[in-house]
CHARMM-style PDB file with segment names, atoms N, HN, CA, C and O in Angstrom:
ATOM      1  N   MET     1     -11.927  -7.034   7.390  1.00  0.00      PROA
ATOM      2  CA  MET     1     -11.141  -6.442   6.347  1.00  0.00      PROA
ATOM      3  C   MET     1     -10.649  -5.081   6.837  1.00  0.00      PROA
ATOM      4  O   MET     1     -11.411  -4.296   7.404  1.00  0.00      PROA
ATOM      5  N   LEU     2      -9.385  -4.823   6.612  1.00  0.00      PROA
ATOM      6  HN  LEU     2      -8.767  -5.460   6.153  1.00  0.00      PROA
ATOM      7  CA  LEU     2      -8.798  -3.541   6.968  1.00  0.00      PROA
ATOM      8  C   LEU     2      -8.519  -2.742   5.704  1.00  0.00      PROA
ATOM      9  O   LEU     2      -8.108  -3.293   4.683  1.00  0.00      PROA
ATOM     10  N   ARG     3      -8.743  -1.456   5.784  1.00  0.00      PROA
ATOM     11  HN  ARG     3      -9.077  -1.008   6.614  1.00  0.00      PROA
ATOM     12  CA  ARG     3      -8.475  -0.573   4.647  1.00  0.00      PROA
ATOM     13  C   ARG     3      -7.386   0.406   5.031  1.00  0.00      PROA
ATOM     14  O   ARG     3      -7.360   0.919   6.149  1.00  0.00      PROA
ATOM     15  N   THR     4      -6.507   0.655   4.113  1.00  0.00      PROA
ATOM     16  HN  THR     4      -6.529   0.238   3.205  1.00  0.00      PROA
ATOM     17  CA  THR     4      -5.439   1.624   4.319  1.00  0.00      PROA
ATOM     18  C   THR     4      -5.412   2.543   3.108  1.00  0.00      PROA
ATOM     19  O   THR     4      -5.521   2.090   1.969  1.00  0.00      PROA
ATOM     20  N   VAL     5      -5.266   3.824   3.362  1.00  0.00      PROA
ATOM     21  HN  VAL     5      -5.178   4.192   4.287  1.00  0.00      PROA
ATOM     22  CA  VAL     5      -5.239   4.811   2.287  1.00  0.00      PROA
ATOM     23  C   VAL     5      -3.889   5.504   2.289  1.00  0.00      PROA
ATOM     24  O   VAL     5      -3.407   5.935   3.337  1.00  0.00      PROA
ATOM     25  N   LEU     6      -3.288   5.608   1.137  1.00  0.00      PROA
ATOM     26  HN  LEU     6      -3.679   5.258   0.286  1.00  0.00      PROA
ATOM     27  CA  LEU     6      -2.026   6.318   0.974  1.00  0.00      PROA
ATOM     28  C   LEU     6      -2.342   7.652   0.306  1.00  0.00      PROA
ATOM     29  O   LEU     6      -2.929   7.685  -0.775  1.00  0.00      PROA
ATOM     30  N   SER     7      -1.957   8.735   0.942  1.00  0.00      PROA
ATOM     31  HN  SER     7      -1.480   8.708   1.821  1.00  0.00      PROA
ATOM     32  CA  SER     7      -2.256  10.056   0.417  1.00  0.00      PROA
ATOM     33  C   SER     7      -0.990  10.908   0.408  1.00  0.00      PROA
ATOM     34  O   SER     7      -0.091  10.706   1.224  1.00  0.00      PROA
ATOM     35  N   PHE     8      -0.927  11.853  -0.515  1.00  0.00      PROA
ATOM     36  HN  PHE     8      -1.657  12.017  -1.178  1.00  0.00      PROA
ATOM     37  CA  PHE     8       0.235  12.724  -0.657  1.00  0.00      PROA
ATOM     38  C   PHE     8      -0.198  14.178  -0.733  1.00  0.00      PROA
ATOM     39  O   PHE     8      -1.349  14.467  -1.060  1.00  0.00      PROA
ATOM     40  N   PRO     9       0.718  15.101  -0.434  1.00  0.00      PROA
ATOM     41  CA  PRO     9       0.430  16.531  -0.642  1.00  0.00      PROA
ATOM     42  C   PRO     9       0.202  16.788  -2.142  1.00  0.00      PROA
ATOM     43  O   PRO     9       0.635  16.003  -2.986  1.00  0.00      PROA
ATOM     44  N   HSD    10      -0.471  17.879  -2.453  1.00  0.00      PROA
ATOM     45  HN  HSD    10      -0.822  18.517  -1.767  1.00  0.00      PROA
ATOM     46  CA  HSD    10      -0.858  18.177  -3.841  1.00  0.00      PROA
ATOM     47  C   HSD    10       0.318  18.174  -4.811  1.00  0.00      PROA
ATOM     48  O   HSD    10       0.208  17.611  -5.900  1.00  0.00      PROA
ATOM     49  N   ARG    11       1.431  18.784  -4.446  1.00  0.00      PROA
ATOM     50  HN  ARG    11       1.520  19.242  -3.561  1.00  0.00      PROA
ATOM     51  CA  ARG    11       2.574  18.825  -5.371  1.00  0.00      PROA
ATOM     52  C   ARG    11       3.087  17.418  -5.683  1.00  0.00      PROA
ATOM     53  O   ARG    11       3.397  17.103  -6.832  1.00  0.00      PROA
ATOM     54  N   ALA    12       3.173  16.585  -4.659  1.00  0.00      PROA
ATOM     55  HN  ALA    12       2.921  16.841  -3.726  1.00  0.00      PROA
ATOM     56  CA  ALA    12       3.635  15.206  -4.885  1.00  0.00      PROA
ATOM     57  C   ALA    12       2.642  14.444  -5.752  1.00  0.00      PROA
ATOM     58  O   ALA    12       3.046  13.629  -6.581  1.00  0.00      PROA
ATOM     59  N   ARG    13       1.362  14.697  -5.574  1.00  0.00      PROA
ATOM     60  HN  ARG    13       1.034  15.359  -4.901  1.00  0.00      PROA
ATOM     61  CA  ARG    13       0.346  14.031  -6.403  1.00  0.00      PROA
ATOM     62  C   ARG    13       0.553  14.345  -7.878  1.00  0.00      PROA
ATOM     63  O   ARG    13       0.493  13.446  -8.718  1.00  0.00      PROA
ATOM     64  N   TRP    14       0.796  15.604  -8.197  1.00  0.00      PROA
ATOM     65  HN  TRP    14       0.845  16.334  -7.515  1.00  0.00      PROA
ATOM     66  CA  TRP    14       0.990  15.991  -9.602  1.00  0.00      PROA
ATOM     67  C   TRP    14       2.209  15.305 -10.191  1.00  0.00      PROA
ATOM     68  O   TRP    14       2.176  14.845 -11.332  1.00  0.00      PROA
ATOM     69  N   VAL    15       3.291  15.235  -9.412  1.00  0.00      PROA
ATOM     70  HN  VAL    15       3.317  15.609  -8.485  1.00  0.00      PROA
ATOM     71  CA  VAL    15       4.501  14.579  -9.899  1.00  0.00      PROA
ATOM     72  C   VAL    15       4.227  13.099 -10.157  1.00  0.00      PROA
ATOM     73  O   VAL    15       4.615  12.563 -11.195  1.00  0.00      PROA
ATOM     74  N   LEU    16       3.559  12.442  -9.211  1.00  0.00      PROA
ATOM     75  HN  LEU    16       3.244  12.878  -8.368  1.00  0.00      PROA
ATOM     76  CA  LEU    16       3.276  11.014  -9.346  1.00  0.00      PROA
ATOM     77  C   LEU    16       2.309  10.723 -10.496  1.00  0.00      PROA
ATOM     78  O   LEU    16       2.456   9.714 -11.186  1.00  0.00      PROA
ATOM     79  N   LEU    17       1.343  11.581 -10.703  1.00  0.00      PROA
ATOM     80  HN  LEU    17       1.223  12.400 -10.143  1.00  0.00      PROA
ATOM     81  CA  LEU    17       0.383  11.360 -11.786  1.00  0.00      PROA
ATOM     82  C   LEU    17       1.006  11.536 -13.163  1.00  0.00      PROA
ATOM     83  O   LEU    17       0.547  10.932 -14.133  1.00  0.00      PROA
ATOM     84  N   ARG    18       2.033  12.348 -13.257  1.00  0.00      PROA
ATOM     85  HN  ARG    18       2.406  12.839 -12.470  1.00  0.00      PROA
ATOM     86  CA  ARG    18       2.693  12.570 -14.545  1.00  0.00      PROA
ATOM     87  C   ARG    18       3.764  11.528 -14.845  1.00  0.00      PROA
ATOM     88  O   ARG    18       4.174  11.369 -15.995  1.00  0.00      PROA
ATOM     89  N   ASP    19       4.214  10.821 -13.819  1.00  0.00      PROA
ATOM     90  HN  ASP    19       3.880  10.950 -12.885  1.00  0.00      PROA
ATOM     91  CA  ASP    19       5.278   9.831 -14.003  1.00  0.00      PROA
ATOM     92  C   ASP    19       4.769   8.469 -13.536  1.00  0.00      PROA
ATOM     93  O   ASP    19       4.865   8.136 -12.355  1.00  0.00      PROA
ATOM     94  N   ALA    20       4.233   7.695 -14.456  1.00  0.00      PROA
ATOM     95  HN  ALA    20       4.155   7.965 -15.416  1.00  0.00      PROA
ATOM     96  CA  ALA    20       3.626   6.405 -14.115  1.00  0.00      PROA
ATOM     97  C   ALA    20       4.639   5.436 -13.505  1.00  0.00      PROA
ATOM     98  O   ALA    20       4.293   4.666 -12.610  1.00  0.00      PROA
ATOM     99  N   GLY    21       5.876   5.467 -13.978  1.00  0.00      PROA
ATOM    100  HN  GLY    21       6.157   6.093 -14.705  1.00  0.00      PROA
ATOM    101  CA  GLY    21       6.915   4.587 -13.429  1.00  0.00      PROA
ATOM    102  C   GLY    21       7.208   4.898 -11.971  1.00  0.00      PROA
ATOM    103  O   GLY    21       7.357   3.991 -11.153  1.00  0.00      PROA
ATOM    104  N   LEU    22       7.289   6.181 -11.650  1.00  0.00      PROA
ATOM    105  HN  LEU    22       7.167   6.918 -12.315  1.00  0.00      PROA
ATOM    106  CA  LEU    22       7.535   6.595 -10.267  1.00  0.00      PROA
ATOM    107  C   LEU    22       6.354   6.215  -9.378  1.00  0.00      PROA
ATOM    108  O   LEU    22       6.542   5.737  -8.259  1.00  0.00      PROA
ATOM    109  N   LEU    23       5.145   6.426  -9.876  1.00  0.00      PROA
ATOM    110  HN  LEU    23       4.992   6.814 -10.785  1.00  0.00      PROA
ATOM    111  CA  LEU    23       3.954   6.047  -9.116  1.00  0.00      PROA
ATOM    112  C   LEU    23       3.949   4.552  -8.823  1.00  0.00      PROA
ATOM    113  O   LEU    23       3.613   4.136  -7.714  1.00  0.00      PROA
ATOM    114  N   SER    24       4.317   3.750  -9.803  1.00  0.00      PROA
ATOM    115  HN  SER    24       4.590   4.088 -10.704  1.00  0.00      PROA
ATOM    116  CA  SER    24       4.381   2.302  -9.630  1.00  0.00      PROA
ATOM    117  C   SER    24       5.415   1.920  -8.570  1.00  0.00      PROA
ATOM    118  O   SER    24       5.152   1.059  -7.730  1.00  0.00      PROA
ATOM    119  N   GLU    25       6.570   2.546  -8.606  1.00  0.00      PROA
ATOM    120  HN  GLU    25       6.783   3.245  -9.288  1.00  0.00      PROA
ATOM    121  CA  GLU    25       7.619   2.269  -7.620  1.00  0.00      PROA
ATOM    122  C   GLU    25       7.176   2.648  -6.208  1.00  0.00      PROA
ATOM    123  O   GLU    25       7.368   1.880  -5.265  1.00  0.00      PROA
ATOM    124  N   VAL    26       6.593   3.817  -6.068  1.00  0.00      PROA
ATOM    125  HN  VAL    26       6.437   4.440  -6.834  1.00  0.00      PROA
ATOM    126  CA  VAL    26       6.126   4.280  -4.746  1.00  0.00      PROA
ATOM    127  C   VAL    26       5.049   3.345  -4.212  1.00  0.00      PROA
ATOM    128  O   VAL    26       5.068   2.984  -3.035  1.00  0.00      PROA
ATOM    129  N   LEU    27       4.119   2.956  -5.062  1.00  0.00      PROA
ATOM    130  HN  LEU    27       4.103   3.250  -6.018  1.00  0.00      PROA
ATOM    131  CA  LEU    27       3.069   2.035  -4.648  1.00  0.00      PROA
ATOM    132  C   LEU    27       3.655   0.686  -4.240  1.00  0.00      PROA
ATOM    133  O   LEU    27       3.210   0.090  -3.259  1.00  0.00      PROA
ATOM    134  N   GLY    28       4.642   0.204  -4.976  1.00  0.00      PROA
ATOM    135  HN  GLY    28       5.004   0.688  -5.773  1.00  0.00      PROA
ATOM    136  CA  GLY    28       5.295  -1.067  -4.636  1.00  0.00      PROA
ATOM    137  C   GLY    28       5.973  -1.029  -3.278  1.00  0.00      PROA
ATOM    138  O   GLY    28       5.852  -1.971  -2.495  1.00  0.00      PROA
ATOM    139  N   VAL    29       6.683   0.049  -2.993  1.00  0.00      PROA
ATOM    140  HN  VAL    29       6.782   0.814  -3.629  1.00  0.00      PROA
ATOM    141  CA  VAL    29       7.341   0.193  -1.684  1.00  0.00      PROA
ATOM    142  C   VAL    29       6.295   0.222  -0.571  1.00  0.00      PROA
ATOM    143  O   VAL    29       6.456  -0.435   0.458  1.00  0.00      PROA
ATOM    144  N   PHE    30       5.239   0.977  -0.781  1.00  0.00      PROA
ATOM    145  HN  PHE    30       5.108   1.510  -1.617  1.00  0.00      PROA
ATOM    146  CA  PHE    30       4.166   1.070   0.214  1.00  0.00      PROA
ATOM    147  C   PHE    30       3.531  -0.293   0.472  1.00  0.00      PROA
ATOM    148  O   PHE    30       3.330  -0.676   1.624  1.00  0.00      PROA
ATOM    149  N   LEU    31       3.214  -1.027  -0.597  1.00  0.00      PROA
ATOM    150  HN  LEU    31       3.378  -0.716  -1.533  1.00  0.00      PROA
ATOM    151  CA  LEU    31       2.558  -2.326  -0.437  1.00  0.00      PROA
ATOM    152  C   LEU    31       3.468  -3.350   0.230  1.00  0.00      PROA
ATOM    153  O   LEU    31       3.001  -4.141   1.049  1.00  0.00      PROA
ATOM    154  N   ARG    32       4.766  -3.352  -0.103  1.00  0.00      PROA
ATOM    155  HN  ARG    32       5.145  -2.709  -0.769  1.00  0.00      PROA
ATOM    156  CA  ARG    32       5.678  -4.280   0.566  1.00  0.00      PROA
ATOM    157  C   ARG    32       5.736  -4.004   2.060  1.00  0.00      PROA
ATOM    158  O   ARG    32       5.728  -4.936   2.864  1.00  0.00      PROA
ATOM    159  N   ALA    33       5.794  -2.727   2.440  1.00  0.00      PROA
ATOM    160  HN  ALA    33       5.800  -1.970   1.786  1.00  0.00      PROA
ATOM    161  CA  ALA    33       5.825  -2.366   3.863  1.00  0.00      PROA
ATOM    162  C   ALA    33       4.511  -2.743   4.542  1.00  0.00      PROA
ATOM    163  O   ALA    33       4.516  -3.269   5.655  1.00  0.00      PROA
ATOM    164  N   LEU    34       3.403  -2.482   3.886  1.00  0.00      PROA
ATOM    165  HN  LEU    34       3.399  -2.055   2.981  1.00  0.00      PROA
ATOM    166  CA  LEU    34       2.097  -2.804   4.458  1.00  0.00      PROA
ATOM    167  C   LEU    34       1.921  -4.312   4.617  1.00  0.00      PROA
ATOM    168  O   LEU    34       1.453  -4.769   5.659  1.00  0.00      PROA
ATOM    169  N   PHE    35       2.291  -5.094   3.595  1.00  0.00      PROA
ATOM    170  HN  PHE    35       2.671  -4.723   2.748  1.00  0.00      PROA
ATOM    171  CA  PHE    35       2.166  -6.548   3.676  1.00  0.00      PROA
ATOM    172  C   PHE    35       3.050  -7.107   4.784  1.00  0.00      PROA
ATOM    173  O   PHE    35       2.636  -8.017   5.502  1.00  0.00      PROA
ATOM    174  N   ALA    36       4.265  -6.572   4.932  1.00  0.00      PROA
ATOM    175  HN  ALA    36       4.601  -5.833   4.349  1.00  0.00      PROA
ATOM    176  CA  ALA    36       5.160  -7.040   5.996  1.00  0.00      PROA
ATOM    177  C   ALA    36       4.548  -6.774   7.364  1.00  0.00      PROA
ATOM    178  O   ALA    36       4.607  -7.631   8.245  1.00  0.00      PROA
ATOM    179  N   LEU    37       3.968  -5.609   7.548  1.00  0.00      PROA
ATOM    180  HN  LEU    37       3.920  -4.913   6.832  1.00  0.00      PROA
ATOM    181  CA  LEU    37       3.327  -5.271   8.815  1.00  0.00      PROA
ATOM    182  C   LEU    37       2.161  -6.211   9.101  1.00  0.00      PROA
ATOM    183  O   LEU    37       2.040  -6.739  10.206  1.00  0.00      PROA
ATOM    184  N   ARG    38       1.310  -6.416   8.108  1.00  0.00      PROA
ATOM    185  HN  ARG    38       1.409  -5.987   7.210  1.00  0.00      PROA
ATOM    186  CA  ARG    38       0.144  -7.300   8.297  1.00  0.00      PROA
ATOM    187  C   ARG    38       0.572  -8.737   8.575  1.00  0.00      PROA
ATOM    188  O   ARG    38      -0.046  -9.422   9.389  1.00  0.00      PROA
ATOM    189  N   THR    39       1.626  -9.197   7.903  1.00  0.00      PROA
ATOM    190  HN  THR    39       2.128  -8.640   7.241  1.00  0.00      PROA
ATOM    191  CA  THR    39       2.112 -10.559   8.114  1.00  0.00      PROA
ATOM    192  C   THR    39       2.663 -10.729   9.523  1.00  0.00      PROA
ATOM    193  O   THR    39       2.401 -11.739  10.177  1.00  0.00      PROA
ATOM    194  N   ARG    40       3.426  -9.745   9.992  1.00  0.00      PROA
ATOM    195  HN  ARG    40       3.638  -8.925   9.461  1.00  0.00      PROA
ATOM    196  CA  ARG    40       3.951  -9.816  11.374  1.00  0.00      PROA
ATOM    197  C   ARG    40       2.825  -9.859  12.382  1.00  0.00      PROA
ATOM    198  O   ARG    40       2.880 -10.642  13.330  1.00  0.00      PROA
ATOM    199  N   ARG    41       1.816  -9.045  12.202  1.00  0.00      PROA
ATOM    200  HN  ARG    41       1.772  -8.409  11.432  1.00  0.00      PROA
ATOM    201  CA  ARG    41       0.693  -9.025  13.141  1.00  0.00      PROA
ATOM    202  C   ARG    41      -0.093 -10.334  13.111  1.00  0.00      PROA
ATOM    203  O   ARG    41      -0.613 -10.766  14.140  1.00  0.00      PROA
ATOM    204  N   ALA    42      -0.182 -10.964  11.945  1.00  0.00      PROA
ATOM    205  HN  ALA    42       0.241 -10.613  11.109  1.00  0.00      PROA
ATOM    206  CA  ALA    42      -0.940 -12.212  11.821  1.00  0.00      PROA
ATOM    207  C   ALA    42      -0.213 -13.380  12.482  1.00  0.00      PROA
ATOM    208  O   ALA    42      -0.832 -14.406  12.763  1.00  0.00      PROA
ATOM    209  N   ARG    43       1.083 -13.245  12.732  1.00  0.00      PROA
ATOM    210  HN  ARG    43       1.586 -12.412  12.503  1.00  0.00      PROA
ATOM    211  CA  ARG    43       1.850 -14.324  13.356  1.00  0.00      PROA
ATOM    212  C   ARG    43       1.713 -14.348  14.874  1.00  0.00      PROA
ATOM    213  O   ARG    43       2.270 -15.231  15.526  1.00  0.00      PROA
ATOM    214  N   LYS    44       0.996 -13.415  15.434  1.00  0.00      PROA
ATOM    215  HN  LYS    44       0.543 -12.698  14.904  1.00  0.00      PROA
ATOM    216  CA  LYS    44       0.829 -13.392  16.888  1.00  0.00      PROA
ATOM    217  C   LYS    44       0.129 -14.667  17.343  1.00  0.00      PROA
ATOM    218  O   LYS    44      -0.681 -15.232  16.607  1.00  0.00      PROA
ATOM    219  N   PRO    45       0.440 -15.118  18.549  1.00  0.00      PROA
ATOM    220  CA  PRO    45      -0.208 -16.335  19.060  1.00  0.00      PROA
ATOM    221  C   PRO    45      -1.732 -16.213  19.035  1.00  0.00      PROA
ATOM    222  O   PRO    45      -2.287 -15.179  19.407  1.00  0.00      PROA
ATOM    223  N   GLY    46      -2.385 -17.254  18.603  1.00  0.00      PROA
ATOM    224  HN  GLY    46      -1.934 -18.094  18.301  1.00  0.00      PROA
ATOM    225  CA  GLY    46      -3.843 -17.272  18.565  1.00  0.00      PROA
ATOM    226  C   GLY    46      -4.442 -16.672  17.310  1.00  0.00      PROA
ATOM    227  O   GLY    46      -5.657 -16.722  17.122  1.00  0.00      PROA
ATOM    228  N   ALA    47      -3.617 -16.107  16.453  1.00  0.00      PROA
ATOM    229  HN  ALA    47      -2.629 -16.066  16.605  1.00  0.00      PROA
ATOM    230  CA  ALA    47      -4.131 -15.495  15.224  1.00  0.00      PROA
ATOM    231  C   ALA    47      -4.390 -16.582  14.183  1.00  0.00      PROA
ATOM    232  O   ALA    47      -3.606 -17.521  14.040  1.00  0.00      PROA
ATOM    233  N   ARG    48      -5.485 -16.443  13.470  1.00  0.00      PROA
ATOM    234  HN  ARG    48      -6.121 -15.681  13.586  1.00  0.00      PROA
ATOM    235  CA  ARG    48      -5.792 -17.377  12.389  1.00  0.00      PROA
ATOM    236  C   ARG    48      -4.910 -17.073  11.187  1.00  0.00      PROA
ATOM    237  O   ARG    48      -4.399 -15.963  11.041  1.00  0.00      PROA
ATOM    238  N   ARG    49      -4.740 -18.070  10.329  1.00  0.00      PROA
ATOM    239  HN  ARG    49      -5.155 -18.972  10.447  1.00  0.00      PROA
ATOM    240  CA  ARG    49      -3.950 -17.860   9.125  1.00  0.00      PROA
ATOM    241  C   ARG    49      -4.685 -16.883   8.210  1.00  0.00      PROA
ATOM    242  O   ARG    49      -5.865 -17.067   7.912  1.00  0.00      PROA
ATOM    243  N   ARG    50      -3.996 -15.870   7.780  1.00  0.00      PROA
ATOM    244  HN  ARG    50      -3.038 -15.720   8.022  1.00  0.00      PROA
ATOM    245  CA  ARG    50      -4.593 -14.832   6.934  1.00  0.00      PROA
ATOM    246  C   ARG    50      -3.801 -14.675   5.652  1.00  0.00      PROA
ATOM    247  O   ARG    50      -2.630 -15.050   5.578  1.00  0.00      PROA
ATOM    248  N   GLN    51      -4.444 -14.121   4.653  1.00  0.00      PROA
ATOM    249  HN  GLN    51      -5.395 -13.817   4.713  1.00  0.00      PROA
ATOM    250  CA  GLN    51      -3.774 -13.783   3.412  1.00  0.00      PROA
ATOM    251  C   GLN    51      -3.909 -12.288   3.186  1.00  0.00      PROA
ATOM    252  O   GLN    51      -4.925 -11.680   3.527  1.00  0.00      PROA
ATOM    253  N   THR    52      -2.880 -11.713   2.612  1.00  0.00      PROA
ATOM    254  HN  THR    52      -2.056 -12.206   2.335  1.00  0.00      PROA
ATOM    255  CA  THR    52      -2.890 -10.291   2.342  1.00  0.00      PROA
ATOM    256  C   THR    52      -3.060 -10.077   0.844  1.00  0.00      PROA
ATOM    257  O   THR    52      -2.482 -10.806   0.038  1.00  0.00      PROA
ATOM    258  N   GLY    53      -3.841  -9.091   0.481  1.00  0.00      PROA
ATOM    259  HN  GLY    53      -4.310  -8.499   1.136  1.00  0.00      PROA
ATOM    260  CA  GLY    53      -4.051  -8.743  -0.912  1.00  0.00      PROA
ATOM    261  C   GLY    53      -4.231  -7.247  -1.040  1.00  0.00      PROA
ATOM    262  O   GLY    53      -4.317  -6.543  -0.034  1.00  0.00      PROA
ATOM    263  N   ALA    54      -4.287  -6.763  -2.238  1.00  0.00      PROA
ATOM    264  HN  ALA    54      -4.218  -7.334  -3.055  1.00  0.00      PROA
ATOM    265  CA  ALA    54      -4.422  -5.320  -2.438  1.00  0.00      PROA
ATOM    266  C   ALA    54      -5.194  -5.019  -3.707  1.00  0.00      PROA
ATOM    267  O   ALA    54      -5.150  -5.767  -4.684  1.00  0.00      PROA
ATOM    268  N   VAL    55      -5.889  -3.918  -3.663  1.00  0.00      PROA
ATOM    269  HN  VAL    55      -5.924  -3.310  -2.870  1.00  0.00      PROA
ATOM    270  CA  VAL    55      -6.518  -3.325  -4.831  1.00  0.00      PROA
ATOM    271  C   VAL    55      -6.099  -1.868  -4.812  1.00  0.00      PROA
ATOM    272  O   VAL    55      -6.231  -1.201  -3.786  1.00  0.00      PROA
ATOM    273  N   SER    56      -5.604  -1.369  -5.909  1.00  0.00      PROA
ATOM    274  HN  SER    56      -5.496  -1.910  -6.743  1.00  0.00      PROA
ATOM    275  CA  SER    56      -5.170   0.029  -5.922  1.00  0.00      PROA
ATOM    276  C   SER    56      -5.809   0.747  -7.102  1.00  0.00      PROA
ATOM    277  O   SER    56      -6.069   0.154  -8.149  1.00  0.00      PROA
ATOM    278  N   CYS    57      -6.052   2.023  -6.910  1.00  0.00      PROA
ATOM    279  HN  CYS    57      -5.840   2.505  -6.060  1.00  0.00      PROA
ATOM    280  CA  CYS    57      -6.513   2.866  -8.008  1.00  0.00      PROA
ATOM    281  C   CYS    57      -5.986   4.271  -7.761  1.00  0.00      PROA
ATOM    282  O   CYS    57      -5.867   4.712  -6.618  1.00  0.00      PROA
ATOM    283  N   SER    58      -5.680   4.950  -8.821  1.00  0.00      PROA
ATOM    284  HN  SER    58      -5.776   4.592  -9.750  1.00  0.00      PROA
ATOM    285  CA  SER    58      -5.255   6.333  -8.702  1.00  0.00      PROA
ATOM    286  C   SER    58      -6.241   7.187  -9.478  1.00  0.00      PROA
ATOM    287  O   SER    58      -6.551   6.914 -10.638  1.00  0.00      PROA
ATOM    288  N   ARG    59      -6.719   8.213  -8.821  1.00  0.00      PROA
ATOM    289  HN  ARG    59      -6.467   8.434  -7.879  1.00  0.00      PROA
ATOM    290  CA  ARG    59      -7.688   9.112  -9.462  1.00  0.00      PROA
ATOM    291  C   ARG    59      -6.946  10.238 -10.139  1.00  0.00      PROA
ATOM    292  O   ARG    59      -5.945  10.734  -9.621  1.00  0.00      PROA
ATOM    293  N   ARG    60      -7.425  10.636 -11.276  1.00  0.00      PROA
ATOM    294  HN  ARG    60      -8.238  10.233 -11.697  1.00  0.00      PROA
ATOM    295  CA  ARG    60      -6.784  11.745 -12.004  1.00  0.00      PROA
ATOM    296  C   ARG    60      -7.738  12.894 -12.122  1.00  0.00      PROA
ATOM    297  OT1 ARG    60      -7.394  13.926 -12.699  1.00  0.00      PROA
TER     298      ARG     60
END
């Protein structure tokens, strides 16, 4: 299992925490990019079939 953490500078964190819609959009863009990367890597010769999933939480 691989773990990836998305972190922002303090000012960006405050903006994202106050705007749930923006936070959702940013998280969606990040996850699409991450899933695409993981899928490309899993297609390498000899790689077993893998599935990508995510769990996200934002601390306030």
